[in-house]
Phi, psi and omega in degrees: 000323183294328179293319179294318180291326179291324176295322178296319179295321179299316181293325178291321180295322181291324181288332180286338183267016179287134180274130179252137181277160179284160177300154185293332184298332182259024181289151179292328186275352179288138180274135180285136180286131178270145177280132183250139177296135181301327178294318179295320179297320178295319180296317179298316179296321179294318179296317179297318179295320180295318180295317178296320178297321179295317178297321178296318178298318179297317179296320178293325180294318183275350183286344182278352178289146178291157180293134179285141176254117186299326183288337184264350181285143182236126181287161187295320180301313181290328181290329182290323182248041184291329180290326178290334184275347180286139179255143177287149178294132180269132177267123179272133178277168180295326180295317180294319179297318179295319178300315181295319179295319179295317179297319179295319179294319178297317179298316180298318179298317181295322178294320179295318179298318179296320179293321178295320177298316179298316179298317181296319179297316180294316179297321178296319180295319179294319180295317179293324177294319179297317179296318180296320179292324178295318178295320180294325179295323178292319184285309185213107179295329179294315178296324179296315180295322178288331180287327182273353177286141177291142180285123184289333184272340183290315181235103177282074186238127174241128182242128177249121181283180180292146180283164182269004180279144179288159180292151180283131181288143178059031178272127178257118181291139179289145176286152177282175177289136180227124179253116182276119182253009180286150180284144178259129177244144178295128180231000000 
């Protein structure tokens, strides 16, 4: 017991020796407030109010401009040489049109052939799996039942179907969170 009481006294002694700082108001680094003449304060406030009114007038003046559309703005460099930047319309000959149509048809045929190969491979895999399960059922019904059971460790998936309760009348579903990222222009 004496050991426990001595530890208690030690902890009390340590907490009593904590140094506490002085309040911030009496800090050395705080700047002393200067007394200001009321007339000077009024003049400063009038100047500040005048400047704010001027800024408000400027904002109202510029607010009537239409919103800029970034896609439609043209920089000065591009505007100066716009005639050089125009391309002449290309006339396609019948041979080029035929080549493009033939290439498109060849591409379509190759994609269809690839899709048919994929379908045949999938159908073959399903058919071989069906045959293997039929043979397994003939050999051992216990192994067949365990083979057709879904593996619990492969897919940790739990699916809950719809409940049998009817919908609540006059229920308004809450909207999801929506963060508006459009730019705001003064209008």
